[in-house]
C-alpha positions in Angstrom: 48.3 177.6 128.7 50.3 174.4 128.7 49.8 171.5 126.4 46.7 169.1 126.6 47.4 165.5 128.6 46.6 164.2 125.0 49.3 166.3 123.1 52.1 165.9 126.0 51.4 161.8 125.3 51.6 162.4 121.5 54.8 164.3 121.8 56.5 161.8 124.5 55.3 159.0 122.1 57.0 160.6 119.0 60.2 161.4 120.7 60.5 158.0 122.1 59.8 156.3 118.7 63.3 157.4 117.4 64.9 156.1 120.6 63.2 152.7 120.0 64.8 152.2 116.8 68.3 153.8 117.7 68.1 151.2 121.2 67.5 148.3 118.9 70.0 149.0 116.5 72.5 149.7 119.6 71.5 146.5 121.2 72.2 144.3 118.3 75.7 145.8 118.6 76.5 146.3 122.2 75.1 143.3 123.6 77.4 140.8 121.6 80.5 143.3 122.6 79.6 142.4 126.4 79.1 138.9 125.7 75.6 138.5 125.6 74.2 136.5 122.8 70.7 137.9 122.2 68.2 137.2 118.9 66.5 140.2 117.4 63.3 138.8 119.1 64.8 139.0 122.5 66.5 142.9 121.8 62.8 143.9 120.5 61.1 142.5 123.9 63.9 144.2 125.9 63.8 147.6 123.7 59.7 147.4 124.0 59.8 147.3 127.8 62.3 150.5 128.2 60.3 152.1 125.4 57.1 152.1 127.6 58.9 153.1 130.8 60.7 155.9 128.8 57.1 157.2 127.3 55.5 156.7 130.7 58.3 158.8 132.4 58.3 161.6 129.7 54.8 162.1 130.0 54.8 162.2 133.7 57.6 164.7 133.9 55.9 166.9 131.2 52.5 167.0 133.4 54.4 167.6 136.3 56.1 170.8 134.9 53.2 171.5 133.3 51.4 171.7 136.7 54.1 173.7 138.3 54.0 176.3 135.5 50.1 176.3 136.2 50.5 177.1 139.7 53.4 179.6 139.3 51.4 181.4 136.8 
């Protein structure tokens, strides 16, 4: 049997949490290199939006593969 939906969400969230921090730091370095002046607050908003998208994407892919695995069994 595969993961429960709850555990899929927990895993996707934990996986993405480290990405949040890494993306925030990277944004503060990369944006100025390409000429975009962003404040830490603006960077946080951008990173938060992409983090929500990432968690949803990870969750949906996990559920899809668990469903496919269940059909094959």
